Structure formats: structure tokens, C-alpha cells
N, C-alpha and C positions, 0 to 999 in steps of 0.2 A: 230300394223302391223300384218298383215295374214301372214299364212304360204305362199304365193306365192309373197306376200312383200319381205318377209325376201330373198326367192331364187334368185329374183330380185336384193336384194342388193349383194347378193354373187357372184353371173356372172355377174353383170357391175362392181366386183373387180377384179375380176380373171385375166384381161389378162395379160400376159407376166411375171406371175408368172413359178418359178419354184419349186423345193425341200422344196425353206425355204419361206415360205408366212407371213414375219412379213411385207412386205410393204401392202400385200392386206389387213392386220387386221387394219394398219393405214389407208390403205383408208376407211375403216367400220368403222372405230373412226370417222374420219372425216363428212361423210353421216350422223353418228350417234348424234351429238353435239348436235343441233339444234331440235331432235325430242321432242316431247310431253314425259312426264315422262312414262305414258301408252304404247305409244310406246317404250321406250325403255325397258321397263318390260316385254312387249311380244316378242319384240328380242330373251331378255335371257329365257323367259319360251322357246319359240321352241329349240335354243340352247339345255336347258337341256333337251326336246323330243329326238330332233334330238339322242344327245348323249346317252342318253338312249334306245332307236331304234336301233341305232349301238355296244351296248353293247351284241354281239354274242360271244360265243367261237370258233366259226370258222374265224370273224374276230379278234380275238387274235390269234389264232394260224397264221393270217396273217401277226400279228404286231409281232408275233417271230420269224418268220424267213425271214420275209423282216431285222430287227434291230438287229438278231441273243440271242436277251433275248427280256421277256417281263414283268414290273412292272404297279400298276396302274399307275404312272403320265407317263408312256410309250403308255400304252393301250389307258389314256385320251388323250392323244395329237396326237395319230397316229388317233384317232375316229375324234377330232374336225380339224388337216389335210384334211381326206378324207370329212370335212364336204365343205371346204374350196376351192375345185375342182368343186362343183356345184350339182346339184339338178339331173342333168343324173347321174354323176360320180358319186354321194353318194349311188346312188337308185340301180345303176349298181355294184355295190363294194357288196353292203351288199345280194343283189340277189347273186352274183357271186364273193366269196371273189376273186379268182385265178386273176379277173380283175384288181387287183392290179399291175400283172407286166404290165398293160400300163399306169400304171403313174409314173413310177419313173425308169431308173435305176440301177444297183445291185451298181456302182462305186459311185452312188449320196447319197445313202442311208444315207448317214451321215451328207448329208444337210438338212434335214427334220427336219421343224421346223412350229411350230403352231403359232407362234405369242401371246401367251397367248390368244386365242382367246375365252377358256372354261372359262373364267373371263371375256371378255370384255365389257359385259353389266353390272355387278356387280361393276366394276371400274368405269365407266363413271358415274355411278347411283353416286357413293358414292364421285367423283369428284364433281359433282352437290351439292353437300353436303342434299338430298333428305332424306326424311325420311326410314329409315332400316324397319319400318315394313310395310310400305305402300309398299316397294319394294318384300318384301315378299311376299307380298299379292298378287303382280302381277306378280314376277317372279316361284314364288314356288322356291324346293330346288331340288336339281341334286340329284337325287335317283339311283343307279344302280342294273339293278334285281340280281339276282342271276342263275347264267348260270351255267347246270352242265358241266363243265370242264373232259373230259377224254383224257388227252394229251399220241401223241405214246411214247410209252418205247424207241423208239432207234433210231437211223437217217432211218432206211431203213424201218419202220412202218412209219415217217414222209414222206419218197420218194416215197411209195405205198397208202398212201393215202393224200398226199398233192401236186401229180411226175410237175404239173403246178408253185407250190410256190418253193418248193424246187428244180427244174432246177435253175428259174430265179436269186433267191436270198442266196440258203444254202452258209454259210461259216465256214467251220469248223475250220479256224483259228480263228474267232470272237467268234466263241460261246466259246469256248477252252479259248482264252483271258478276256471275258466277267464273264465266270462262272469258275476262275482259284483263 
């Protein structure tokens, strides 16, 4: 499976999806059900590569502002959710994290769900009873890069550094509730 084939699969399954992408992931799983193991490994390797590519501090900030908190798991799901929007949207948001404001309304933030997409290839591989060592050779490991984190110290600093995200998603009540 090439990168282009990967993106064609994502794009062909995204129609009609809102913030909750579980139905899309089910369509992807169905499409991958009978692909050769080498293609399933290549699919998961591409997921790993894209997740790593999206491991950027400004995107981490976007995930925080959108969700009013961030954790390793939430950031993983947020990046997967972005991949599920398709190649053009993914690349646009990586180039400009403010573009996430065009993907979801503040009222719908709690509906964001990636349907366990980061583990899909692994789950399908294991469901087939195939060799784990062969999987590792084909899919590799998901490794996040180290990024410098320079978090703003106050809400005013967030507003100044990230005005578009701040205006669209800042939710002081939710932040207080999440961090209490």
C-alpha cells in the first residue's frame, strides 16, 4: 500500500462523518479485511509515519485549546482524528493549526472520536493470527519525536500567541473543571 493508496482509502470513507469517526474507521476496517498482510503492514506503517509527522507543539496546543486539556492519549486521538479528515485537511492543519477551527464547532468538541484508528492495523493483523515479528518488520513501531514545549503561562498569553484558536475554543469553565 502506497501513501497515495492510503490517502485514497481515507478519502473514500470520510463522506458523511462528523466529529465522531467510528463509522469511518469501521469502513476502513472492512476495506482492509482481505488485503495482503504486506499491505496491512504498510497501512499501519503509514499511520505511524503520519502520527509522528503530526507530533508538533503547535498542534499539541491546538488539541489543548480545543479540548480544554491535553494528555498523551488525547493528543494521539486528536492527531488520528485529523488524519481521518483526509490528506488535504491533514496537510492544511499541519501547516496552520488554526485551520482546525474549520473542522468542528465548540459545541461539538466532546463528540470528537477517532474510533481507535491508531491501533486499527495492529488489531486487524492480530485478528488474522499472523506473526507478530513479521508485523514489526512491516509496520514498525510508533515513536513520537521529542518536541520543545513552550506553553503560555496565562490565558492572556494563550490569547496573544494563539488568537484564532483562543477565540474559537477557549472554555474557562471546562478548563477549570478538567484541572480541578
